[in-house]
C-alpha positions as CSV (number, residue, x, y, z in Angstrom):
1,M,0.0,0.0,0.0
2,W,1.2,3.5,-0.8
3,H,0.7,6.4,1.5
4,R,1.3,9.9,0.2
5,T,2.2,12.7,2.7
6,A,2.9,16.3,2.4
7,N,6.5,16.2,3.7
8,I,9.1,14.1,5.4
9,G,7.9,15.2,8.9
10,T,4.4,13.7,8.3
11,A,6.0,10.7,6.6
12,L,8.1,10.0,9.7
13,K,5.1,10.4,12.0
14,L,3.2,7.8,10.0
15,A,6.1,5.4,10.0
16,E,6.3,5.7,13.8
17,E,2.6,5.0,14.1
18,L,3.1,1.9,11.9
19,K,5.8,0.7,14.3
20,V,3.7,1.4,17.5
21,T,0.7,-0.5,16.1
22,G,2.9,-3.4,15.0
23,K,2.0,-3.0,11.3
24,A,5.7,-2.6,10.5
25,N,9.0,-3.3,12.3
26,W,11.6,-2.7,9.6
27,F,12.1,0.6,7.8
28,R,14.2,1.7,4.8
29,G,14.6,5.3,3.5
30,Q,15.2,6.0,-0.2
31,T,15.8,9.4,-1.7
32,R,14.2,8.1,-4.9
33,N,10.9,6.2,-4.9
34,W,12.4,3.3,-6.9
35,P,11.6,-0.4,-6.8
36,L,13.3,-2.4,-4.0
37,L,16.3,-4.3,-5.5
38,S,19.5,-5.6,-4.0
39,S,22.8,-4.2,-5.4
40,Y,23.7,-7.7,-6.7
41,V,20.5,-8.0,-8.7
42,R,21.2,-4.6,-10.3
43,K,24.6,-5.9,-11.7
44,T,25.3,-7.5,-15.0
45,P,26.3,-11.2,-15.0
46,S,30.0,-10.3,-15.3
47,E,29.7,-7.8,-12.6
48,Q,27.9,-10.3,-10.4
49,K,30.8,-12.7,-10.9
50,M,33.3,-10.0,-9.8
51,A,31.1,-9.2,-6.8
52,I,31.3,-12.8,-5.6
53,E,35.0,-12.9,-6.1
54,R,35.4,-9.8,-4.0
55,I,33.3,-11.2,-1.1
56,N,35.4,-14.4,-1.3
57,S,38.6,-12.3,-1.1
58,L,37.2,-10.6,2.1
59,Y,36.4,-14.0,3.6
60,D,39.8,-15.4,2.8
61,W,41.6,-12.3,4.1
62,M,39.8,-12.7,7.4
63,H,41.3,-16.1,7.8
64,D,44.7,-14.7,8.7
65,I,43.4,-12.2,11.3
66,Q,42.9,-13.8,14.7
67,A,40.8,-10.9,15.9
68,L,38.3,-11.5,13.1
69,A,37.9,-15.3,13.7
70,K,34.6,-14.9,15.4
71,L,33.2,-12.7,12.7
72,R,34.5,-15.0,9.9
73,S,32.8,-18.0,11.5
74,D,29.4,-16.5,10.8
75,K,28.9,-16.3,7.0
76,N,25.8,-14.2,7.4
77,A,27.9,-11.7,9.4
78,V,30.5,-11.6,6.6
79,L,27.8,-10.9,4.0
80,A,26.3,-8.1,6.2
81,V,29.7,-6.5,6.6
82,A,30.3,-6.8,2.9
83,Q,26.9,-5.1,2.2
84,H,27.6,-2.4,4.8
85,Y,31.0,-1.6,3.3
86,G,29.4,-1.1,-0.2
87,M,30.0,-4.5,-1.8
88,A,27.3,-5.9,-4.1
89,T,25.3,-8.6,-2.2
90,M,21.8,-10.0,-2.2
91,L,21.1,-8.0,1.0
92,V,19.1,-4.8,1.4
93,D,19.7,-2.5,4.4
94,F,16.8,-1.8,6.7
95,S,16.6,-0.2,10.2
96,T,14.4,-0.9,13.1
97,E,14.1,2.8,13.8
98,P,11.8,4.9,11.5
99,R,13.9,8.1,12.2
100,V,17.0,6.4,10.8
101,A,15.0,5.5,7.7
102,A,13.8,9.1,7.4
103,F,17.4,10.3,7.6
104,F,18.4,8.2,4.7
105,A,15.4,9.3,2.7
106,A,16.7,12.9,3.0
107,H,20.5,12.3,2.9
108,N,22.2,13.2,-0.4
109,P,19.0,13.9,-2.4
110,P,19.2,13.9,-6.2
111,S,19.4,17.3,-7.8
112,P,16.1,18.8,-9.3
113,E,17.6,18.4,-12.8
114,D,17.5,14.6,-12.4
115,G,13.7,14.7,-12.5
116,D,13.3,12.6,-9.3
117,D,11.0,14.6,-6.9
118,E,9.7,11.8,-4.8
119,S,11.3,10.0,-1.9
120,C,10.0,7.2,0.3
121,I,10.1,5.2,3.5
122,I,9.6,1.5,2.8
123,C,7.8,-0.1,5.8
124,L,8.0,-3.9,6.3
125,N,6.5,-6.3,8.7
126,Y,9.1,-9.1,8.4
127,E,6.8,-11.8,9.8
128,E,4.1,-10.9,7.3
129,L,6.6,-11.2,4.5
130,I,7.5,-14.7,5.6
131,D,3.8,-15.7,5.9
132,V,3.3,-14.6,2.3
133,Y,6.4,-16.5,1.1
134,E,5.2,-19.7,2.9
135,S,1.9,-19.4,1.1
136,V,3.4,-18.7,-2.3
137,K,6.0,-21.4,-2.2
138,I,3.3,-24.1,-2.2
139,V,2.7,-23.3,-5.9
140,R,6.2,-22.0,-6.6
141,P,8.5,-24.4,-4.6
142,N,11.6,-23.1,-6.3
143,M,11.2,-19.5,-5.2
144,P,14.2,-18.4,-3.1
145,E,13.4,-17.5,0.5
146,P,13.8,-13.9,1.9
147,R,15.9,-14.1,5.0
148,A,16.5,-11.8,7.9
149,I,20.0,-11.2,9.1
150,I,20.2,-9.5,12.5
151,L,23.7,-9.2,13.8
152,N,24.6,-9.1,17.5
153,I,28.2,-7.8,17.1
154,P,28.5,-4.7,19.4
155,E,31.9,-3.8,17.8
156,L,30.3,-3.0,14.4
157,W,29.5,0.6,15.5
158,R,28.0,1.9,12.3
159,I,25.5,-0.9,12.1
160,Q,24.7,-0.4,15.8
161,S,24.3,3.4,15.4
162,Q,21.9,2.9,12.5
163,H,20.0,0.1,14.2
164,G,20.8,-1.9,11.1
165,V,19.2,-5.1,10.0
166,F,19.5,-6.9,6.6
167,L,17.0,-8.6,4.3
168,E,18.3,-11.2,1.9
169,Y,16.2,-10.2,-1.1
170,P,17.0,-12.3,-4.2
171,Y,14.2,-10.9,-6.4
172,D,13.7,-8.6,-9.3
173,T,10.9,-6.0,-9.5
174,G,8.3,-8.6,-10.2
175,F,8.3,-9.8,-6.6
176,E,7.0,-6.4,-5.3
177,Q,4.6,-6.0,-8.1
178,H,3.0,-9.4,-8.1
179,T,3.8,-11.2,-4.8
180,F,4.3,-8.8,-1.9
181,G,3.6,-5.1,-2.0
182,F,5.6,-3.2,0.6
183,D,4.0,-0.3,2.4
184,R,5.5,2.8,1.0
185,I,5.2,6.3,2.5
186,V,5.9,8.7,-0.4
187,F,6.6,12.4,0.0
188,P,8.2,15.2,-2.0
189,T,12.0,15.0,-2.0
190,E,13.5,17.0,0.9
191,R,16.5,19.1,-0.1
192,D,16.8,21.5,2.9
193,P,19.9,20.5,4.9
194,N,18.4,22.0,8.0
195,V,15.6,19.4,8.0
196,L,18.2,16.6,7.8
197,S,20.0,17.9,10.8
198,Q,16.8,18.1,12.8
199,L,16.0,14.5,12.1
200,M,19.3,13.1,13.6
201,P,22.9,14.4,14.1
202,V,24.9,13.1,11.2
203,H,27.6,11.8,13.6
204,D,25.1,9.6,15.3
205,I,24.3,7.9,11.9
206,Y,27.9,7.9,10.6
207,P,30.0,7.6,13.8
208,T,33.3,9.5,13.5
209,Q,34.8,7.1,16.0
210,K,35.6,3.5,15.0
211,S,35.9,0.3,17.0
212,D,39.0,-1.8,16.8
213,L,37.1,-4.3,14.7
214,E,36.2,-1.6,12.2
215,I,39.8,-0.4,12.1
216,L,40.8,-3.9,11.1
217,L,38.1,-4.2,8.4
218,D,39.3,-0.9,6.9
219,Q,42.6,-2.5,6.2
220,F,41.1,-4.9,3.7
221,F,39.9,-2.0,1.6
222,M,43.3,-0.3,1.8
223,L,44.8,-3.5,0.5
224,E,42.3,-3.6,-2.3
225,K,43.4,-0.1,-3.3
226,M,47.0,-1.1,-3.2
227,A,46.2,-4.1,-5.4
228,E,44.4,-1.9,-7.9
229,G,47.4,0.4,-8.0
230,T,49.8,-2.5,-8.6
231,R,47.6,-3.8,-11.5
232,A,47.6,-0.3,-13.0
233,I,51.4,0.0,-12.8
234,N,51.8,-3.5,-14.3
235,E,49.4,-2.6,-17.1
236,I,51.4,0.6,-17.9
237,A,54.6,-1.5,-17.9
238,R,53.2,-4.0,-20.3
239,S,51.9,-1.4,-22.7
240,H,55.4,0.2,-22.8
241,N,57.3,-3.2,-22.8
242,L,58.9,-2.4,-19.5
243,A,60.2,-5.1,-17.2
244,T,58.7,-5.4,-13.7
245,Y,60.4,-6.9,-10.7
246,H,58.9,-8.5,-7.7
247,Q,60.9,-8.9,-4.5
248,D,59.8,-11.6,-2.1
249,P,59.8,-10.8,1.6
250,V,63.0,-11.5,3.5
251,P,62.6,-14.5,5.9
252,D,62.4,-13.4,9.6
253,G,62.6,-9.8,8.6
254,I,66.4,-9.7,8.8
255,E,69.3,-9.8,6.3
256,A,70.7,-13.2,7.2
257,E,74.2,-12.6,6.0
258,C,74.7,-9.8,8.5
259,F,74.1,-12.1,11.5
260,G,75.7,-15.1,13.0
261,P,74.5,-18.7,12.8
262,I,71.6,-18.3,15.2
263,G,70.3,-15.1,13.4
264,L,68.5,-12.6,15.5
265,P,66.0,-14.3,17.9
266,I,62.7,-12.7,18.9
267,H,63.2,-10.5,22.0
268,E,61.6,-11.6,25.2
269,S,59.6,-8.4,25.6
270,W,57.4,-9.5,22.6
271,D,56.5,-12.9,24.2
272,S,52.7,-13.4,24.0
273,S,52.5,-14.2,27.7
274,R,53.6,-10.6,28.4
275,L,51.3,-9.0,25.9
276,T,48.0,-10.6,26.9
277,E,46.2,-7.3,27.2
278,W,47.4,-6.3,23.8
279,L,46.4,-9.5,22.0
280,T,42.9,-9.6,23.4
281,P,40.5,-7.9,21.0
282,A,39.1,-4.7,22.4
283,R,35.4,-5.0,23.2
284,E,33.3,-1.9,23.4
285,E,29.8,-1.0,22.4
286,W,28.9,2.0,20.3
287,Q,28.2,5.3,22.2
288,P,26.8,8.3,20.3
289,I,29.2,11.2,20.0
290,S,26.4,13.6,20.6
291,S,26.1,12.5,24.2
292,A,29.8,12.2,24.8
293,P,31.4,14.4,27.5
294,S,33.3,17.6,26.4
295,V,37.0,18.1,27.1
296,E,38.2,21.7,26.8
297,I,41.9,22.5,26.1
298,L,43.4,26.0,26.2
299,Y,46.2,26.5,23.6
300,P,49.2,27.9,25.4
301,D,52.2,30.1,24.6
302,G,55.8,29.0,24.4
303,S,58.0,26.9,22.1
304,H,56.7,24.0,20.2
305,L,58.0,21.6,22.9
306,E,56.6,23.7,25.7
307,K,53.2,23.8,24.1
308,I,53.1,20.0,23.7
309,Q,54.1,19.6,27.4
310,N,51.5,22.1,28.6
311,I,48.7,20.5,26.6
312,R,49.8,17.1,27.7
313,D,49.6,18.2,31.4
314,Q,46.1,19.7,30.8
315,I,44.8,16.4,29.4
316,V,46.5,14.2,32.1
317,E,44.9,16.4,34.8
318,L,41.5,16.0,33.2
319,I,41.8,12.2,32.8
320,I,43.0,11.8,36.4
321,K,40.0,13.9,37.6
322,T,37.5,11.9,35.4
323,P,38.9,8.3,34.9
324,K,35.6,7.3,33.1
325,L,36.7,9.5,30.1
326,R,38.8,6.6,28.9
327,H,35.8,4.4,28.6
328,G,34.3,6.1,25.6
329,P,34.5,8.9,23.0
330,V,34.9,12.6,24.0
331,K,34.2,15.9,22.3
332,W,37.4,17.8,22.1
333,I,37.2,21.6,22.3
334,L,40.3,23.7,21.5
335,H,40.4,27.4,22.6
336,G,42.9,29.9,21.1
337,I,44.5,27.8,18.4
338,P,45.7,29.9,15.4
339,S,44.1,27.8,12.7
340,D,40.9,26.0,11.8
341,S,40.4,23.3,14.5
342,H,38.1,20.9,12.5
343,Q,40.8,18.7,11.0
344,I,42.9,18.7,14.2
345,I,39.9,17.7,16.4
346,R,39.1,14.9,13.9
347,A,42.6,13.6,14.2
348,M,42.4,13.8,18.0
349,E,39.2,11.8,17.9
350,L,40.8,9.1,15.8
351,L,43.9,9.0,18.0
352,W,41.9,9.0,21.3
353,D,39.6,6.1,20.2
354,G,42.6,4.3,18.7
355,L,44.8,4.4,21.7
356,R,42.6,4.5,24.8
357,R,41.5,0.9,24.4
358,W,45.1,-0.4,24.7
359,P,47.5,-0.4,27.7
360,Y,49.2,2.8,26.9
361,N,49.6,4.9,30.1
362,I,47.8,8.2,30.6
363,N,50.9,10.3,30.0
364,E,51.7,8.6,26.7
365,I,48.2,9.1,25.4
366,A,48.0,12.7,26.5
367,E,51.4,13.5,24.9
368,G,50.2,11.9,21.7
369,L,47.1,14.1,21.7
370,A,49.2,17.2,22.5
371,T,51.5,16.3,19.6
372,I,48.5,16.2,17.2
373,V,47.5,19.7,18.2
374,E,50.9,21.3,17.7
375,Y,51.9,19.3,14.6
376,G,48.4,19.7,13.2
377,I,48.6,23.5,13.4
378,L,52.0,23.4,11.7
379,V,50.6,21.2,8.9
380,D,47.5,23.4,8.5
381,Q,49.7,26.4,8.0
382,K,51.6,24.5,5.3
383,P,49.1,22.2,3.6
384,A,51.7,21.0,1.1
385,A,53.1,18.8,4.0
386,R,50.2,16.4,3.4
387,Y,51.7,15.3,0.1
388,Q,55.3,16.4,0.3
389,P,57.2,14.2,2.8
390,Q,60.2,16.6,3.0
391,I,58.0,19.4,4.3
392,A,56.1,17.1,6.6
393,Q,59.4,15.9,8.2
394,E,60.7,19.5,8.5
395,L,57.6,20.5,10.4
396,A,57.7,17.4,12.6
397,E,61.3,18.1,13.5
398,K,60.2,21.4,15.0
399,C,58.3,19.3,17.6
400,F,60.7,16.4,18.1
401,G,64.2,17.3,16.9
402,K,66.0,15.0,14.4
403,L,63.5,12.5,13.0
404,I,63.3,9.4,10.9
405,E,60.3,8.4,8.8
406,I,59.4,4.7,9.4
407,E,56.9,2.4,7.8
408,V,55.1,-0.1,10.0
409,G,53.4,-3.2,8.6
410,I,51.1,-5.8,10.0
411,E,50.3,-9.4,9.3
412,D,48.0,-8.8,6.3
413,S,50.6,-6.7,4.5
414,S,48.8,-3.4,5.1
415,Y,51.1,-0.6,6.4
416,T,51.2,2.9,7.7
417,R,53.9,5.6,8.0
418,G,54.9,8.2,10.5
419,Y,57.8,10.0,12.2
420,V,59.8,9.2,15.3
421,S,62.8,10.7,17.0
422,K,66.1,9.0,15.8
423,E,67.4,9.1,19.4
424,L,64.4,7.6,21.0
425,L,64.1,4.9,18.4
426,R,67.8,4.1,18.9
427,Q,67.1,3.7,22.6
428,A,64.5,1.1,21.8
429,V,67.0,-1.2,20.1
430,R,67.7,-4.3,22.2
431,D,70.9,-4.1,24.3
432,D,72.4,-7.2,22.8
433,F,71.7,-6.4,19.2
434,F,75.3,-6.0,18.2
435,S,76.3,-9.3,19.8
436,F,74.3,-11.2,17.1
437,L,76.1,-9.4,14.2
438,T,79.0,-10.9,12.4
439,D,82.4,-9.3,13.0
440,Q,82.3,-7.8,9.5
441,W,79.0,-6.1,10.0
442,R,79.4,-5.1,13.6
443,S,81.9,-2.4,12.6
444,Q,79.7,-1.1,9.8
445,I,76.5,-0.4,11.6
446,K,76.7,3.1,12.9
447,S,73.1,4.5,13.1
448,I,69.5,3.6,13.6
449,R,69.0,3.9,9.8
450,H,71.7,1.3,9.3
451,I,70.0,-1.0,11.8
452,L,66.6,-0.7,10.1
453,Q,68.3,-1.5,6.7
454,I,69.4,-5.0,7.9
455,A,66.7,-5.8,10.5
456,Y,63.1,-4.7,10.1
457,N,61.2,-7.2,12.3
458,P,60.5,-5.1,15.4
459,R,60.0,-8.3,17.4
460,R,63.6,-9.2,16.8
461,T,65.2,-5.8,16.9
462,L,63.3,-3.6,19.4
463,I,62.3,-3.7,23.1
464,F,58.5,-3.5,23.2
465,D,58.0,-1.3,26.3
466,T,60.6,1.3,25.1
467,L,59.1,1.3,21.6
468,K,55.6,1.6,23.0
469,S,56.2,5.1,24.3
470,V,57.7,6.6,21.1
471,F,55.1,4.8,19.1
472,C,52.3,6.4,21.1
473,T,53.7,9.9,21.5
474,Q,55.2,10.4,18.1
475,F,54.4,7.8,15.4
476,A,50.7,7.5,16.1
477,P,50.0,11.2,16.1
478,T,52.0,12.0,13.0
479,Q,50.3,9.2,11.1
480,A,46.9,10.5,12.3
481,V,47.7,14.0,11.0
482,L,49.2,13.0,7.6
483,R,47.0,10.0,6.7
484,D,43.8,11.6,5.7
485,E,40.6,9.5,6.2
486,K,39.5,10.0,2.6
487,S,42.7,8.3,1.4
488,G,41.5,5.0,2.9
489,K,45.0,4.4,4.3
490,T,45.6,2.3,7.3
491,R,46.2,3.8,10.7
492,L,47.7,1.5,13.3
493,Y,47.3,2.0,17.1
494,N,48.0,-1.5,18.6
495,L,51.8,-1.8,18.6
496,A,51.6,-5.6,19.4
497,R,50.2,-6.3,15.9
498,T,53.2,-5.0,14.1
499,T,55.3,-7.5,12.0
500,T,57.6,-5.1,10.2
501,L,59.2,-1.8,11.1
502,G,61.7,-0.3,8.7
503,L,62.4,2.4,6.2
504,P,59.8,3.3,3.6
């Protein structure tokens, strides 16, 4: 049944009435009043084949990530994740909340030139759909079944924030036309952004914070982009008859000829028995940022280092006074900074949510956040730093002194980059490192750069607790400032997951 209303407000009111009366329990907002189709059904046969291959790649990739073992064991959950991340599946997104559906019915509306001037909220009583299916399959036994997929995975924050549920809907337009007619509330397309903001805060629909599980899933899509780039480079090389060269990873992450017969063993500080808290997946349910506590920071005077220390002390004092801050997101408010605070605050949110779940101490986290403020201001004043590494390093050296850029990789081959102090990183090298070198190489290794050229497995080269501090206070904040969210690049916060640490 179609219901026509004058505007989105009355449409939402009607959808809420349908929920209260039990006539509908699932809702879907569409900016266009189009037939309900899954993204998979809309694809051509060749595109459908590629979509299946892509989902299989996601499933295979999860196999090597211990923290994703539980998610991978539920194929429905894998499908739902694939759908939620924009892959083509047989699933269609719904919400149990009419207001969320209304938000999507008004979010990113088509331009008037497109000729689509009607939006809709599709209302579904799932049990009624199943009753109709059971009746129809008596005469059409081969009809595929519509299935509900309802996930109970608190760490999938975006799905939680949207009260998301999924309908496996393997049909074309004929199903809605001839078998089961959805209730549709149709109304004129809403293009006033103020109306959208009144429905729900955007950050409560698209959380700015991410769970550790979502950070892990982001890595798959970064790897996809890397693979696409490699294919493009290979295609260019083939078209110009250029030779390409692939270098296999070095076993154990060390240059074997530089070391004695026993190589370079893993340092005891990386033993899994010592890193239990780091290796246990962080579990935390989604909390809306709109209800998060505010933390106000006053930007001080002084040198770059003095500013970092002052801001660090302010944050430490606030966390000590309110220990519960560490249990959820916060809204950072910066007073007196000499540039636009939006990007800096966003980087602080990412770093705070990335670090607070792991066993970094308060001082380390606070200094990392303070570094983001000072370094972020410098980068804002010289935007070229975001794509010119030389400028980025020059600005970072104003905060830390002599630096080295390092690349950190994890078990699935995704990686991230940032800056650390040469001196502090050198202090993190294990005390007995040189005793494992051959006599010939012992005399040639003079600097931290030399060390990273022959040994780039941090578990063999570096002391975990010493590295932890420089990672939290320098590497993590510089990666947060420089690795823009839109780039899709990985950001790493859990040091215990690193498998490589070397020069870019």
